C-alpha positions in Angstrom: 23.9 33.5 -45.7 26.8 34.1 -43.3 24.6 35.6 -40.7 22.4 32.5 -40.8 25.6 30.4 -40.3 26.6 32.6 -37.4 23.1 32.3 -35.9 23.1 28.5 -36.3 26.7 28.3 -34.8 25.7 30.4 -31.8 22.6 28.4 -31.2 24.7 25.2 -31.3 27.2 26.6 -28.9 24.4 27.5 -26.4 23.6 23.8 -26.0 26.1 22.4 -23.5 25.7 18.8 -22.2 24.5 18.3 -18.6 24.2 22.0 -17.9 21.5 24.5 -18.2 23.0 27.4 -20.1 22.4 31.1 -19.5 22.0 33.3 -22.6 25.2 33.7 -24.6 27.2 36.7 -23.4 28.7 39.3 -25.6 32.2 38.0 -24.8 31.1 34.5 -25.9 29.6 35.8 -29.1 32.9 37.6 -29.8 34.9 34.4 -29.2 32.5 32.5 -31.4 33.0 35.0 -34.2 36.8 34.9 -33.8 36.6 31.1 -34.0 34.4 31.3 -37.1 36.9 33.7 -38.7 39.7 31.2 -38.1 37.8 28.5 -39.9 36.6 30.7 -42.8 33.0 30.7 -41.5 32.8 26.9 -41.6 30.5 26.3 -38.7 30.7 22.5 -39.1 34.5 22.6 -38.6 34.1 25.0 -35.7 31.6 22.7 -34.0 33.7 19.7 -34.6 36.6 21.3 -32.8 34.3 22.4 -29.9 32.8 19.0 -29.6 36.2 17.3 -29.5 37.3 19.7 -26.7 34.0 19.2 -24.8 34.5 15.4 -25.0 37.7 15.6 -23.1 36.7 18.5 -20.8 32.9 18.1 -20.1 32.6 20.5 -17.2 34.1 23.7 -18.5 32.4 27.0 -19.6 31.4 27.9 -23.1 34.0 30.7 -23.1 36.7 28.2 -22.1 35.7 25.9 -25.0 35.9 28.7 -27.5 39.2 29.9 -26.1 40.7 26.4 -26.3 39.5 26.0 -29.9 41.0 29.4 -30.9 44.3 28.4 -29.2 44.3 25.1 -31.0 43.8 26.7 -34.4 46.4 29.4 -33.7 48.9 26.7 -32.7 48.2 24.8 -35.9 48.5 28.0 -38.0 51.8 28.8 -36.3 53.2 25.3 -37.1 52.1 25.5 -40.7 53.7 29.0 -41.1 57.0 27.8 -39.5 
């Protein structure tokens, strides 16, 4: 079931607005897996974070979106732990 979620998440990430996307790189896949791990494999939550970041920054790369989502989650986890 988890591999199906990962496949669905990776497919969703490959669809960026207003841009034709190349195939997802190995680095992007690794970032997506890291993001999924941070949200306990909840692809809906991960996509929600990505979509919010894409809304405010529409012309960035997929890697950038994943990196920003990971940073956001790490900041939130840091604040919770403090």
